[in-house]
C-alpha positions as CSV (number, residue, x, y, z in Angstrom):
1,M,-0.1,0.0,-0.1
2,P,1.5,3.1,-1.1
3,E,2.2,6.1,1.4
4,W,0.4,9.2,0.7
5,E,1.8,12.6,0.3
6,V,-0.5,15.2,0.4
7,T,-4.2,15.2,1.3
8,A,-6.9,17.9,1.0
9,T,-10.5,18.5,2.1
10,T,-12.8,21.8,1.7
11,V,-14.8,23.1,4.5
12,Y,-16.9,25.6,5.7
13,C,-15.0,28.2,7.7
14,E,-17.2,30.0,10.2
15,A,-14.7,32.8,11.1
16,V,-14.5,33.9,7.2
17,D,-18.0,32.7,6.6
18,D,-16.7,31.0,3.5
19,E,-15.4,27.7,2.1
20,V,-11.7,27.0,2.6
21,T,-9.3,24.0,1.6
22,L,-7.3,22.1,4.6
23,L,-4.1,20.7,3.1
24,V,-2.0,18.4,5.1
25,S,1.3,16.8,4.0
26,R,2.9,14.0,5.3
27,D,6.1,15.7,6.3
28,G,4.9,19.5,6.5
29,P,2.8,21.6,8.8
30,P,-0.8,21.9,7.5
31,R,-2.0,24.9,5.7
32,C,-5.3,26.3,4.9
33,T,-6.1,28.1,1.5
34,G,-7.9,31.0,3.3
35,Q,-5.0,31.8,5.4
36,K,-3.1,34.0,2.9
37,K,-6.8,35.9,1.4
38,Y,-8.0,36.3,5.2
39,T,-5.1,37.0,7.2
40,S,-3.9,40.0,5.2
41,P,-7.1,40.6,3.1
42,D,-6.9,43.1,0.4
43,K,-9.4,46.1,0.1
44,E,-12.3,44.0,-1.5
45,T,-12.0,41.2,0.5
46,T,-11.9,43.6,3.8
47,R,-15.2,45.0,2.6
48,S,-16.6,41.9,2.1
49,L,-15.6,40.6,5.6
50,K,-17.2,43.9,7.1
51,K,-20.3,43.7,5.1
52,K,-21.1,39.9,6.1
53,G,-19.6,40.6,9.5
54,R,-22.6,43.2,9.9
55,Q,-25.0,41.0,8.7
56,L,-24.2,38.1,11.0
57,R,-23.7,40.5,13.9
58,K,-20.3,39.2,14.6
59,P,-16.9,40.2,13.5
60,L,-15.2,38.0,10.8
61,G,-11.2,37.5,10.5
62,C,-9.1,34.7,10.0
63,D,-6.9,34.1,13.3
64,A,-4.1,31.5,11.1
65,T,-1.9,31.0,14.3
66,G,-4.5,29.3,16.3
67,C,-6.9,27.6,13.9
68,S,-8.6,25.1,15.4
69,R,-10.2,23.7,12.1
70,I,-6.6,22.8,10.6
71,T,-5.2,21.2,13.9
72,R,-8.4,19.1,14.1
73,Y,-8.1,17.9,10.5
74,R,-4.4,17.0,10.7
75,D,-4.8,15.0,14.2
76,R,-8.1,13.1,12.9
77,L,-5.7,12.3,9.8
78,L,-2.5,11.3,11.4
79,G,-4.8,9.4,14.0
80,S,-6.4,7.4,11.6
81,R,-3.0,6.7,9.9
82,N,-1.5,5.5,13.0
83,E,-4.7,3.4,13.8
84,A,-4.2,1.5,10.5
85,R,-0.7,0.0,11.4
């Protein structure tokens, strides 16, 4: 059975009210496609986040350093990988 290199899943992120893709590689840290877009957003994205935030009545934004979604996904993957051994 070949070892996996990278796996990805698309999830809804409540922090930014958008779908993002979580990527986990075998040897590297987990990543999120929303981090770059929402951690340091351009003017258009900032306006969109503020508008959505007003509609939802909560502030929206990405806290890339403390994102529990990425950590949970990685832990679930690596946990199932270790159980299969």
